[in-house]
C-alpha distance (Angstrom), angle and dihedral (degrees) to the residues before:
residue distance angle dihedral
Q1 . . .
V2 3.78 . .
Q3 3.76 114.7 .
L4 3.77 130.2 -176.3
V5 3.77 115.5 -162.2
E6 3.77 116.8 -164.7
S7 3.76 127.6 -165.8
G8 3.77 140.5 166.1
G9 3.77 103.1 68.0
G10 3.76 122.3 131.0
L11 3.78 147.3 115.5
V12 3.78 120.3 -47.6
Q13 3.78 136.0 164.3
A14 3.77 121.1 -110.9
G15 3.77 110.4 -80.5
G16 3.78 91.9 29.7
S17 3.77 131.3 115.6
L18 3.78 139.1 -121.9
R19 3.78 133.7 -178.0
L20 3.77 118.7 -147.4
S21 3.78 121.6 -160.6
C22 3.79 132.4 -164.1
V23 3.79 126.9 -170.2
V24 3.80 123.5 -167.3
S25 3.78 119.5 -146.7
G26 3.77 139.4 162.7
S27 3.78 97.1 53.2
T28 3.77 136.4 75.4
G29 3.79 92.2 -165.1
S30 3.78 119.4 127.8
I31 3.79 111.1 -95.6
N32 3.78 114.9 -132.6
A33 3.78 99.4 -177.7
M34 3.78 144.4 -16.7
G35 3.74 130.5 -156.0
W36 3.76 150.2 161.1
Y37 3.79 131.6 -112.5
R38 3.77 129.0 -177.3
Q39 3.77 137.5 -158.0
A40 3.76 123.6 -163.8
P41 3.81 122.0 -160.2
G42 3.79 110.5 -76.7
K43 3.78 93.2 4.6
Q44 3.77 135.9 101.1
R45 3.75 120.9 -100.2
E46 3.79 112.9 -96.3
G47 3.74 135.8 -169.3
V48 3.79 117.6 -108.2
A49 3.80 107.8 179.2
T50 3.79 142.7 -25.1
I51 3.78 135.7 -160.4
T52 3.80 130.4 -168.5
T53 3.77 124.7 -146.1
G54 3.77 85.8 -106.7
G55 3.78 89.5 60.8
S56 3.78 100.3 -107.9
T57 3.79 111.8 146.3
T58 3.78 136.9 -163.7
Y59 3.78 129.0 -170.2
A60 3.76 136.0 -166.1
D61 3.78 114.8 -111.2
F62 3.78 92.4 -113.3
V63 3.80 90.2 62.8
D64 3.79 88.5 72.0
G65 3.80 94.4 -178.5
R66 3.81 95.5 -51.1
F67 3.82 98.9 106.8
T68 3.79 131.7 55.7
I69 3.78 124.7 -163.3
S70 3.78 119.9 -157.1
S71 3.77 137.0 167.3
D72 3.76 141.9 -158.4
N73 3.77 108.6 -146.6
A74 3.79 94.0 -168.0
E75 3.79 91.9 53.4
R76 3.81 92.3 39.0
S77 3.75 89.9 -129.9
A78 3.77 140.1 129.4
H79 3.76 131.3 -158.9
L80 3.77 134.8 -160.2
T81 3.78 116.1 -157.3
M82 3.77 109.8 -163.0
D83 3.80 120.2 -166.0
S84 3.78 131.8 176.1
L85 3.78 90.5 25.0
K86 3.78 119.0 -162.8
P87 3.81 130.2 -156.6
E88 3.80 88.0 -110.5
D89 3.81 88.7 63.1
T90 3.80 88.1 70.3
A91 3.80 106.8 121.6
I92 3.76 145.9 107.8
Y93 3.79 107.2 -80.2
S94 3.80 117.4 -151.5
C95 3.77 129.7 -168.0
V96 3.80 122.0 -137.8
V97 3.79 133.9 -167.6
D98 3.79 131.4 -162.4
F99 3.78 119.6 -160.9
T100 3.78 123.2 -148.1
G101 3.78 111.5 -98.9
S102 3.79 94.6 13.3
D103 3.80 129.6 103.9
R104 3.77 92.4 -160.5
R105 3.79 119.0 100.6
F106 3.77 118.5 -154.2
W107 3.80 122.3 -146.6
G108 3.75 134.8 -157.1
Q109 3.79 123.3 -134.4
G110 3.77 93.0 -106.2
T111 3.77 135.5 -117.9
Q112 3.79 125.4 -122.4
V113 3.77 119.4 -118.5
T114 3.79 116.2 -171.4
V115 3.79 122.2 -176.8
S116 3.77 116.4 -167.4
P117 3.82 122.0 -153.6
């Protein structure tokens, strides 16, 4: 059973930084890509960043150079370093993983990020 375990969320003041981590377990399948989504209260879920095993990255426009996604293929993990956080970044951040040859996307439970003014 595939499991994604996220960590690193918390409360931070505006302008601060957090580093989210996500570890994939329960599968030996080849990972194609990992990423992060977020959902703020009362808003739709939106993509934040993705990274392929080849190292290609994509970011949402609102990231604006403040976040960096990275991965460790050997550890089957991904990380999201978030700098210059704003109150509007407050949301539940969820990790996702796509396996090669599979149409199914797996999701983590999510980790709360709260940015105070």
